[in-house]
C-alpha positions as CSV (number, residue, x, y, z in Angstrom):
1,X,134.4,108.0,79.4
2,X,137.3,105.7,80.6
3,X,138.5,105.0,83.9
4,X,141.8,103.4,85.1
5,X,141.9,100.2,86.2
6,X,144.7,98.4,88.4
7,X,147.7,97.5,86.9
8,X,147.7,93.8,85.5
9,X,149.4,91.1,85.3
10,X,152.2,92.4,83.4
11,X,152.5,95.8,85.8
12,X,150.8,98.0,83.6
13,X,147.7,100.0,84.2
14,X,145.2,98.9,81.3
15,X,142.3,101.6,80.3
16,X,138.7,99.9,80.0
17,X,135.5,101.5,79.4
18,X,133.6,102.4,82.0
19,X,130.0,100.5,82.4
20,X,127.0,103.0,83.4
21,X,125.0,102.4,86.5
22,X,122.1,100.6,84.7
23,X,118.7,102.8,84.6
24,X,115.8,100.9,85.8
25,X,113.3,100.3,82.8
26,X,110.0,100.6,85.3
27,X,109.7,102.4,88.6
28,X,106.2,100.3,90.1
29,X,104.4,101.2,93.1
30,X,101.9,98.6,94.6
31,X,100.8,100.4,97.8
32,X,97.6,101.7,97.1
33,X,96.7,101.5,94.0
34,X,98.9,99.9,91.0
35,X,101.1,102.8,89.4
36,X,104.0,102.3,86.7
37,X,106.1,105.0,85.5
38,X,108.1,104.2,82.0
39,X,110.2,107.1,81.4
40,X,107.9,110.3,81.2
41,X,104.9,107.5,80.7
42,X,102.6,106.9,83.8
43,X,100.6,103.5,83.7
44,X,97.4,102.8,86.0
45,X,95.8,99.0,86.7
46,X,93.6,100.3,83.6
47,X,96.5,99.9,81.0
48,X,97.6,96.6,81.4
49,X,94.8,95.0,79.3
50,X,92.4,93.8,82.1
51,X,92.1,92.0,85.6
52,X,93.8,89.0,84.7
53,X,96.8,90.4,83.1
54,X,97.2,92.6,85.8
55,X,96.9,89.9,88.5
56,X,99.6,88.5,86.6
57,X,102.0,91.5,86.9
58,X,100.6,91.6,90.6
59,X,101.8,88.1,91.4
60,X,104.9,88.7,89.9
61,X,105.9,91.4,91.7
62,X,105.1,89.8,95.0
63,X,107.7,87.3,94.3
64,X,110.2,90.1,93.4
65,X,113.2,89.0,91.2
66,X,111.9,85.0,91.7
67,X,110.6,82.7,89.3
68,X,106.8,81.8,89.6
69,X,105.5,78.7,87.4
70,X,102.9,79.3,85.2
71,X,100.9,75.9,87.0
72,X,101.3,78.3,90.6
73,X,100.0,81.7,88.2
74,X,97.6,79.7,86.9
75,X,96.3,77.9,90.6
76,X,96.0,81.7,91.8
77,X,94.4,83.5,89.0
78,X,91.5,80.7,88.8
79,X,92.0,79.5,92.2
80,X,92.3,75.7,91.2
81,X,89.5,75.9,88.7
82,X,91.4,76.2,85.6
83,X,89.1,77.0,82.3
84,X,90.6,74.6,79.5
85,X,93.0,77.0,78.0
86,X,94.4,78.4,80.7
87,X,97.7,77.8,80.3
88,X,97.5,79.8,76.7
89,X,95.3,81.8,78.3
90,X,98.2,82.5,80.6
91,X,100.4,83.7,78.0
92,X,98.3,85.5,75.9
93,X,98.1,87.7,79.6
94,X,101.9,87.8,79.8
95,X,102.3,88.9,75.7
96,X,99.3,91.7,76.7
97,X,102.0,93.2,79.3
98,X,104.7,93.0,77.8
99,X,103.4,95.1,74.7
100,X,102.1,97.5,77.8
101,X,105.1,97.6,80.0
102,X,108.5,97.2,77.7
103,X,107.1,97.9,74.2
104,X,109.9,97.2,71.6
105,X,111.4,94.8,73.7
106,X,110.1,91.6,73.3
107,X,111.7,89.0,75.7
108,X,114.3,90.9,77.3
109,X,112.6,94.1,78.8
110,X,112.0,93.3,82.8
111,X,109.3,90.5,82.3
112,X,111.1,87.5,81.8
113,X,110.4,84.0,80.7
114,X,112.1,81.8,82.6
115,X,112.1,78.1,82.6
116,X,108.3,77.0,83.8
117,X,107.1,79.9,84.2
118,X,108.0,83.7,84.5
119,X,109.6,86.5,86.9
120,X,110.6,90.1,87.4
121,X,113.8,91.5,86.8
122,X,115.3,93.2,89.8
123,X,117.9,95.3,87.6
124,X,115.2,96.4,85.6
125,X,112.4,97.4,88.2
126,X,112.1,99.5,91.2
127,X,109.7,98.5,93.5
128,X,108.3,100.2,96.7
129,X,107.3,97.1,98.1
130,X,111.4,96.3,97.5
131,X,112.6,99.6,98.9
132,X,110.3,99.3,102.1
133,X,111.9,95.7,102.8
134,X,115.4,96.9,102.0
135,X,114.7,100.5,104.8
136,X,113.6,98.2,107.3
137,X,116.9,95.5,106.7
138,X,119.2,98.8,107.1
139,X,117.5,100.2,110.3
140,X,118.2,96.7,111.8
141,X,121.9,96.7,111.5
142,X,121.9,101.2,112.3
143,X,122.4,103.4,115.2
144,X,119.6,104.7,116.5
145,X,119.4,107.9,115.0
146,X,119.9,106.4,111.2
147,X,117.6,103.7,112.0
148,X,114.5,105.9,112.9
149,X,115.6,108.0,110.0
150,X,115.2,104.5,107.8
151,X,112.2,103.5,109.4
152,X,110.4,106.4,109.3
153,X,111.1,106.6,105.6
154,X,109.8,102.8,105.1
155,X,106.6,103.4,107.3
156,X,106.0,106.4,105.2
157,X,106.1,104.4,102.1
158,X,104.1,101.6,103.3
159,X,100.9,104.5,104.7
160,X,98.6,103.0,101.6
161,X,97.2,99.2,102.0
162,X,99.1,97.0,99.9
163,X,97.5,95.9,96.0
164,X,95.1,98.7,96.7
165,X,93.3,97.3,93.4
166,X,92.6,93.7,94.2
167,X,90.0,94.1,96.9
168,X,88.9,90.1,96.0
169,X,91.2,88.1,95.0
170,X,92.3,85.2,98.3
171,X,96.0,85.7,97.4
172,X,95.5,89.0,97.7
173,X,94.4,89.2,100.8
174,X,97.2,86.6,101.7
175,X,99.7,88.8,101.3
176,X,98.2,92.1,102.3
177,X,97.8,90.1,105.9
178,X,102.1,88.9,105.7
179,X,102.6,92.6,104.7
180,X,100.6,94.2,107.6
181,X,102.6,91.8,109.8
182,X,106.3,93.3,108.6
183,X,104.8,96.7,109.0
184,X,103.4,95.8,112.4
185,X,107.1,95.0,113.4
186,X,108.4,98.1,112.1
187,X,106.3,100.0,113.6
188,X,107.0,98.6,117.1
189,X,110.7,98.6,116.4
190,X,110.0,102.1,115.3
191,X,108.3,103.3,118.1
192,X,111.0,101.5,120.4
193,X,113.9,103.6,119.1
194,X,111.5,107.0,119.2
195,X,111.5,106.0,122.9
196,X,115.3,105.8,123.3
197,X,115.9,108.8,121.5
198,X,113.5,110.9,123.0
199,X,111.1,111.7,120.1
200,X,108.0,110.5,122.4
201,X,105.2,112.2,119.9
202,X,106.2,109.7,117.2
203,X,107.0,106.4,119.8
204,X,103.2,107.2,120.9
205,X,101.8,107.2,117.2
206,X,103.8,104.3,116.1
207,X,102.8,102.1,119.2
208,X,99.3,103.4,119.5
209,X,98.7,102.1,115.6
210,X,100.6,98.8,116.2
211,X,98.1,98.1,119.0
212,X,95.2,98.9,117.5
213,X,96.6,96.7,114.2
214,X,97.1,93.8,116.5
215,X,95.8,94.3,120.2
216,X,97.4,90.9,121.2
217,X,100.9,92.7,120.5
218,X,102.5,93.4,124.1
219,X,105.9,95.0,122.7
220,X,103.3,97.7,121.6
221,X,100.9,98.5,124.0
222,X,104.6,98.7,126.2
223,X,106.0,101.2,124.1
224,X,102.6,103.3,123.9
225,X,102.2,103.4,127.9
226,X,106.0,103.9,128.4
227,X,105.6,106.6,125.8
228,X,102.5,108.3,127.1
229,X,103.9,108.3,130.7
230,X,107.5,110.0,129.8
231,X,105.4,112.2,127.8
232,X,103.4,113.2,131.1
233,X,100.0,111.6,130.1
234,X,99.6,109.7,133.0
235,X,95.6,109.1,132.8
236,X,95.7,108.6,129.2
237,X,98.1,105.8,130.0
238,X,96.6,104.2,132.7
239,X,93.4,103.9,130.3
240,X,96.1,102.3,128.0
241,X,96.9,99.9,130.7
242,X,93.6,99.2,131.2
243,X,92.4,98.1,127.6
244,X,95.7,96.1,127.7
245,X,95.4,94.6,130.6
246,X,91.6,93.2,129.5
247,X,92.4,92.1,126.2
248,X,95.8,89.7,127.5
249,X,92.8,88.6,129.8
250,X,89.7,87.9,127.4
251,X,91.9,86.1,124.6
252,X,94.9,84.9,126.3
253,X,94.1,84.8,130.4
254,X,96.9,86.1,131.4
255,X,98.2,89.4,133.1
256,X,100.6,92.0,131.3
257,X,104.0,91.6,131.7
258,X,106.1,92.8,134.6
259,X,107.3,96.2,133.0
260,X,103.8,97.1,132.0
261,X,102.6,96.4,135.8
262,X,105.6,98.4,137.2
263,X,104.5,101.1,135.0
264,X,101.0,101.2,136.5
265,X,102.4,101.4,139.7
266,X,104.0,104.1,139.1
267,X,101.2,105.7,137.1
268,X,99.1,105.1,140.1
269,X,101.2,107.0,142.4
270,X,101.4,109.7,139.9
271,X,98.0,110.6,139.9
272,X,96.7,109.1,142.9
273,X,96.2,113.2,144.1
274,X,94.7,113.9,140.8
275,X,91.5,112.0,142.2
276,X,90.1,108.5,140.4
277,X,90.3,107.8,137.1
278,X,87.4,105.7,135.3
279,X,88.2,102.5,133.1
280,X,86.6,99.8,131.8
281,X,83.4,100.0,130.1
282,X,82.4,96.7,128.1
283,X,83.4,97.3,124.2
284,X,80.4,97.2,121.8
285,X,79.6,94.2,119.8
286,X,80.6,94.8,116.0
287,X,77.7,93.2,113.5
288,X,77.1,95.7,110.3
289,X,78.5,98.8,110.2
290,X,76.0,101.6,110.8
291,X,77.1,105.7,112.3
292,X,75.1,107.2,114.6
293,X,72.5,109.4,113.5
294,X,74.2,112.6,114.0
295,X,77.2,111.6,112.4
296,X,75.4,110.3,109.2
297,X,73.7,114.3,109.3
298,X,76.8,116.2,110.0
299,X,77.4,118.3,107.4
300,X,80.1,117.2,104.6
301,X,81.8,117.8,100.9
302,X,82.5,114.2,100.7
303,X,80.6,112.1,98.6
304,X,78.3,110.0,101.3
305,X,78.7,105.4,100.1
306,X,76.6,103.0,101.6
307,X,78.6,99.7,101.1
308,X,76.2,96.7,100.1
309,X,78.0,93.5,100.1
310,X,77.9,90.4,102.5
311,X,81.9,89.7,102.0
312,X,83.2,91.7,105.1
313,X,86.7,91.5,103.9
314,X,85.6,93.1,100.5
315,X,83.9,95.8,102.6
316,X,86.3,97.1,105.0
317,X,89.2,97.1,102.6
318,X,87.0,98.9,100.1
319,X,85.3,101.6,102.8
320,X,89.0,102.0,103.7
321,X,90.2,103.4,100.5
322,X,86.6,105.5,99.8
323,X,87.8,107.1,103.4
324,X,91.4,107.8,102.0
325,X,90.0,109.7,99.1
326,X,89.5,113.5,100.1
327,X,86.3,113.6,98.4
328,X,84.2,110.1,99.3
329,X,83.5,108.9,102.6
330,X,81.9,105.5,103.9
331,X,79.0,105.3,105.8
332,X,78.0,102.6,106.6
333,X,77.9,98.9,105.4
334,X,75.3,96.5,104.9
335,X,75.4,93.2,104.2
336,X,72.0,92.1,102.9
337,X,68.9,92.9,100.9
338,X,66.9,94.1,103.9
339,X,69.4,95.8,105.9
340,X,70.3,97.6,103.3
341,X,66.9,99.0,102.1
342,X,66.9,100.1,106.3
343,X,70.3,101.3,106.2
344,X,69.7,103.4,103.0
345,X,66.4,105.0,104.5
346,X,68.7,106.0,107.9
347,X,71.7,107.0,106.6
348,X,70.4,108.2,103.6
349,X,73.5,108.2,100.9
350,X,74.2,109.9,97.9
351,X,75.6,106.7,96.2
352,X,75.0,102.9,97.1
353,X,77.5,100.4,95.8
354,X,76.0,96.7,96.1
355,X,77.0,93.5,95.5
356,X,74.6,91.4,92.6
357,X,74.6,88.7,95.0
358,X,73.2,88.3,98.7
359,X,72.6,86.0,101.0
360,X,68.5,86.9,100.9
361,X,68.4,88.3,97.3
362,X,69.8,90.1,94.6
363,X,71.5,93.1,94.9
364,X,69.0,94.4,91.4
365,X,66.0,93.2,94.1
366,X,67.5,95.3,96.6
367,X,68.3,98.5,93.8
368,X,64.6,97.9,92.7
369,X,63.0,98.9,96.3
370,X,65.6,101.8,96.7
371,X,65.0,103.2,93.8
372,X,60.8,102.7,94.1
373,X,61.3,105.5,97.4
374,X,63.9,107.5,96.0
375,X,64.4,107.6,92.7
376,X,67.3,109.9,92.0
377,X,69.6,107.7,94.2
378,X,73.0,106.7,92.1
379,X,73.0,102.7,92.7
380,X,76.4,101.3,91.2
381,X,76.4,97.4,91.1
382,X,79.0,95.0,91.1
383,X,79.5,91.1,90.2
384,X,82.3,89.0,89.7
385,X,80.3,87.3,86.7
386,X,78.9,89.4,85.2
387,X,76.2,88.5,82.2
388,X,74.6,90.5,79.3
389,X,71.0,89.2,81.7
390,X,71.7,91.4,84.6
391,X,72.9,94.2,82.9
392,X,69.7,94.2,80.6
393,X,67.9,94.2,83.8
394,X,70.2,96.8,85.9
395,X,69.3,99.1,83.0
396,X,65.5,99.2,83.2
397,X,65.4,99.2,87.3
398,X,67.2,102.4,87.1
399,X,71.0,101.9,88.1
400,X,73.6,103.9,87.0
401,X,76.7,102.5,86.8
402,X,77.6,98.2,86.1
403,X,81.4,97.0,87.0
404,X,83.1,93.6,87.1
405,X,83.6,93.2,90.7
406,X,87.5,92.6,90.1
407,X,88.1,95.3,88.5
408,X,90.5,98.1,89.1
409,X,89.9,100.1,92.3
410,X,90.6,103.3,90.5
411,X,87.7,103.1,88.0
412,X,85.2,102.0,90.0
413,X,86.2,105.3,92.0
414,X,86.1,107.3,88.6
415,X,82.4,106.0,88.5
416,X,81.6,106.4,91.8
417,X,82.2,110.0,91.0
418,X,80.8,110.5,87.9
419,X,77.9,108.3,87.6
420,X,74.6,110.0,87.6
421,X,70.9,109.1,86.7
422,X,69.3,108.6,83.4
423,X,72.7,107.0,82.2
424,X,74.5,103.7,83.0
425,X,78.2,104.0,83.0
426,X,79.5,100.1,82.0
427,X,83.1,99.4,81.2
428,X,83.8,98.9,77.2
429,X,85.6,96.0,77.9
430,X,82.6,94.6,79.4
431,X,80.3,95.1,76.1
432,X,83.4,93.9,73.6
433,X,83.1,90.3,75.4
434,X,80.1,90.2,74.6
435,X,80.8,91.1,71.0
436,X,77.4,91.8,68.8
437,X,74.5,90.5,71.3
438,X,75.4,93.6,73.2
439,X,73.7,95.5,70.5
440,X,70.2,94.5,71.8
441,X,71.2,95.8,75.8
442,X,68.9,98.9,76.6
443,X,71.8,101.2,78.2
444,X,70.8,104.4,78.0
445,X,74.9,105.1,77.5
446,X,78.1,103.6,77.9
447,X,81.3,105.1,79.3
């Protein structure tokens, strides 16, 4: 194909080949579980050579288009406690990634070597996180209706948590926190625009989500209360104002802004003939999450799972991931051996997913006590530092799954679904890491 170029210096037009637009080599999603499309092939977190290579890719994607030095990558991967051969190991991880992401292209594919480090070539990768950021930037310069459409698309993209496979690393939690703040800003902006164009239902939903995520966000409360007022829900608007007032007083020692106080005055006048509205009430103290018995015994087709882990952030992220699955449900989270046994008796979950290391003992001790009372219970053990000895004891105890804590979320969810008593699911890579010594481990079966 050819195109007609503008006249050159001689005044004559010249014909030049048309350069086709660059087609991205990869399409990557980092919202929810990591997924990668390369043409007709779809890769998941399990197809990248293990947790560390996967995390190298994710770190580079969080710095999309920018170079990340090798020393920075090593600090994030090993928390500043580098193994002796850290540099060579990192370079081997990158080689593994290239074989999976860009076979046959060597260093010319999306994962590029730059001076002192690595980078992702933006022109060769479509990234949903980059799309989110582009949409929000365009919305800030658009007319209200167009801005609302752009923000709606952006918020739909970001409906799943960032880096859903990475429940453990501190760097991933920092990235999630920073991204959550950006999502909060987008929700508040979308709520304000929705109010201005009469889309009160959308405004209420977005503002409510933003206020729940960040109770000190007064702009979110303003959009929520004004949206409820415009929607004719005066009583709910007053309840929202009371929640906002209590949060502002308890956390900041101040009253809501004049705009909200004026809205309260209007709402009180409009509800004066409807009788008193009850407000207040002490917020319950949050300790270990323990659903009430009625909720725990409600019939459900979903697999009911008890989480036992003393890392609150890990438990909350895992619970959120479980509850987003149509066939899984978190029913509570314990933090110790003692509380895990008590909560198991109260909640009677289908599956227990348990950390190996707990403040008052080990997960193996807790599993032994639970299995002595209910031998058919399915227990999945997690650890950030698996050992052959722990695996052997887990098999003897009757545990039906043993997974590394930094493994892919998708693999963990599949194990929860398919594990059953009488066999033990163990990732092949875990056994391979021990070599021939694994032959002596008494495992009924491995998958």
